Every structure is written in structure tokens, then in C-alpha cells.
N, C-alpha and C positions, 0 to 999 in steps of 0.2 A: 504494500500500500504506500503510495506516494502522496503526502499531505502538504498542501500549500499553507505556509504559515506567514505569508506576507501581511502587511498591515491592512490590506483590503479585506482580509478575512475577519476583521473586527466590525465590518459593516453590519448594521442591524436590520437588514431586510429579511433575515430569518432570526428566529428567537432562540436564545438571547442574543447571539451573533453568529455569523457564518462558521467560525471555528468551533465553537461549542456545539452547534447544531450538527456539524459533520462528525465530530468526535463521538457523539451519541449514535449516529448512524453507523459508524465503523464498529462501535461496541456491539450494536444490535446485529450487524452482519456477521461478526465473529461468532456470536452465540447461535445464530440460525444455520450457518453453513458449517460443514465438517471439513475444515481446512486441515491438511496434514502439517504444513509449515506455513508460517506467515512472518513477514518482515516489515520494516517500517523505515521509509525514507522521508525526511523532512526537507522542504525546500522553500526558498524565497528567491533571492538573487543567486544563491549557491545552493548546493544540496549535500546532505550527509546522511549516512546510514545510522539511524537512531537505535534500531533493534535489528540485528541480523536474523536471517531466516531461522525460525525456531518452532518447535512443537509445544513449547511452554507458553500457552496462551495467557496465563496469569502474568508472566513477565511482560509480554507484549502489552497487555492492558495497563500495567504499571507505567510503562514508558508513555503510552497514550495519555494517561491522566496528567502527566507532567508537562505536556506540550502547551506552549503559548507562543505568541508572536515575538517575544523577546529571545527565543531560543537561537535564532539567527538574526543578527542585526543587518537588515537590508531593506531599502525602500522600494526595490523592484521585485519582479517575479520572473524566473527563468524555468519554464517547463522543460526546456532542453536539458538543463542541468539535472533535473529529476530523472529524466529518461536516460541520460548518460550514466548516472549513478546506478540505475536499475540494470542497464546493460552490463556494467562492471560487476555487480553482484551476481548476476546470472552466469557470467563468464566463468565464475569459480564453482558453478554447480553443474552437475550432470543430469539435472531434472529434465524429464520429458516435457512436462507442462510448465510453461513459464508465463505467468499472468501478472500484469501490473494494473492496479486500480488507481487511477489518477484522480485525486479529490482536490478540486480547485474551482475558482470562479472563472478561469479561462483567460484572465488578463495575463499577457505574456510579453516579455521583452527579450526573448531568446534570439541568439544569432544561430542560423542554420538549423532551426527546428525540423524542417522537412528532411534534411540529411540525417539527423539523429533518429527521426521516426523510421526512415528507410533502413537504417542500421538495425534498429530493434526488430523490424520485420524480417530482415535477413537472418537474424539470430533466433528467429521463431518465437519471439516474445509477443504475446497477445496483449494489446492495449485496450483498456476500458476506461471510460471517463465518467465520473460522477460530478455533475455540475453543481456548484454551491452558490446560491444567490438567485436573484430574480432579474427579469428583463428590464424592469423599471429601475433597479439598482437602489443604492443608498449611499449617503456620504461616508467617507473614510475618516473615522475618528482619529484624533491625535490624543494620546494618553500620556500622563505624567508617570514618574517612577512608581507611584503608588497605585497605578491602574485607573486613575480618575480621568474621565474625558475632559480635556481642556480646550477643545476646539475641533475643527474639521480641516482636512487638507483642502487647500485652495490652489487654483491655477495662477498663471502669470497675471491674469486680469483681476484676481481677487475673488473669482467665483468659486463656490464650493464644488469640489470634484466629486462626481458620482461614479461609483464602481458598479458595473453591470455584468451580469452573467454573459459570457461570450460562448453561446451555444454552437455557433458555426465552427469555431476553432476546435472545440471539444468533439464535435461530430467528425471533423476531418482527422483528428488524432486517432480516434477509435475505429474508424472504418478500415476494412481490409483492402 
């Protein structure tokens, strides 16, 4: 599972916010499906393996509970970094079934995303996307060190930036 932890995941178009909403969905998915092994990649501008592939679902859930947007300090999102990290993880595995569930709002500032997607396909990695957010979007909050909202992200003209679900990109990533 690759989870977007960029600041846009704090948008409140899903309750209580996108990140907490998707963490609950991941938890429910893990309980409903009989996964043999599951791992966890966190990403924003960069990506890292938070939990290697494991059969220890309790450990996986412990890592999931600790996730917040401060885990990786980055103002942007790189889906390509998450997919590259997944390719790297699966390169060390002899598993026949290689599945990646990408949990994100689809905002992306990757370089060469299509090339990385093609590499994943060549490595027989199946990509699935779980879009988090709404088409209408919501403002991206700015939080202080205590987690209090102190404002919202604004563009160069001073207008509040809305983060919207990018369904088109997620469909493209997950299609064969």
C-alpha cells in the first residue's frame, strides 16, 4: 500500500480529513481481505518504505496508526517516487502476485511518471488507485506545530488553493 501523506491530505472534504479517512479504509480493507503479506510505502515529494512486506498485520496497523503529514516534510507530491519505491521493493521479492494500492488525491508533481508506470508494468506489478477526496475539493490547511489550523494555502494572487481529486490521473495509472 502506497499512502500519500502530502499536506493536501489534510483537506477536509472527507471527514475528519483525507488522511484519517483513508487510514480507516486501509484498516477496514486489511480486516476484510486475506492478505498473505502487506507492506507500506509513505510518500509526498519523496517516498520511503515504512513497513516492509510482512504477514504481521498487527505490526502493519501499528505503523499505520503513527502516520501523519509530518512524517515526510515536503510541500509537493510525487506519485512517481511511490511507484519507484514499490518497484524497488518488489525487485527483492520472488512473489508471483505483485499488487500496489495507491491511496492519494491524485495531485502529482512527478517527473517521468509515465516511464515509471511502464517500468512497473514490465515488472508485472499491478497498479490500483484509491482516490481520496472529492471533485469539488477543499482548501489545504496550514497547521502549526501543535496541529492547530492557522490558515489555508494561498496562490500567488492570495486566493485560497483548493485541492481536488484528480480522477483522470488515477484512472490512467491503474488501467492496463
